[in-house]
C-alpha positions in Angstrom: -0.1 -0.1 0.1 1.1 3.5 -0.5 2.3 5.7 2.9 -0.4 8.4 2.0 -3.4 5.8 2.2 -1.5 4.3 5.5 -1.2 7.4 6.9 -4.8 8.2 6.1 -6.0 5.0 7.7 -4.1 5.8 10.9 -5.4 9.3 11.0 -9.4 8.0 10.5 -8.7 5.3 13.2 -7.2 7.8 15.5 -10.1 10.0 15.2 -12.6 7.3 15.5 -11.4 5.8 18.8 -11.0 9.4 19.9 -14.7 10.0 19.4 -15.5 6.5 21.0 -13.5 7.6 24.2 -15.4 10.8 24.4 -18.7 9.0 23.8 -17.7 6.3 26.7 -16.8 9.2 29.0 -20.1 11.2 28.3 -22.1 8.1 29.0 -20.4 7.2 31.9 -20.7 10.8 33.4 -24.6 10.7 32.3 -24.8 7.2 34.5 -23.1 8.8 37.3 -25.1 12.0 37.6 -28.5 9.9 37.2 -27.5 7.8 39.9 -26.7 10.4 42.2 -29.7 12.6 41.6 -31.8 9.1 42.0 -30.2 8.6 45.7 -32.8 9.5 48.4 -31.5 12.7 50.3 -30.6 10.3 53.6 -28.0 8.3 51.1 -26.6 11.4 49.8 -26.0 13.0 53.2 -24.0 9.8 54.2 -22.3 9.1 51.2 -18.8 11.3 52.1 -19.0 9.8 55.6 -16.4 7.3 56.1 
C-alpha cells in the first residue's frame, strides 16, 4: 500500500478511537449523574462519611 493511504487510515482510526472514548466518557458521566440524582437525600448525606 502507499504511504499516503496508510497515514490516512491511521488518522481516521485515531479520530474514531478518540470519538469512541469521548462517547464512553459522556455515557459514564451521564450514568453517574443520574445515579446520584436517584439516591434519596439521606443516602446522599451519608455518602461522603467514612
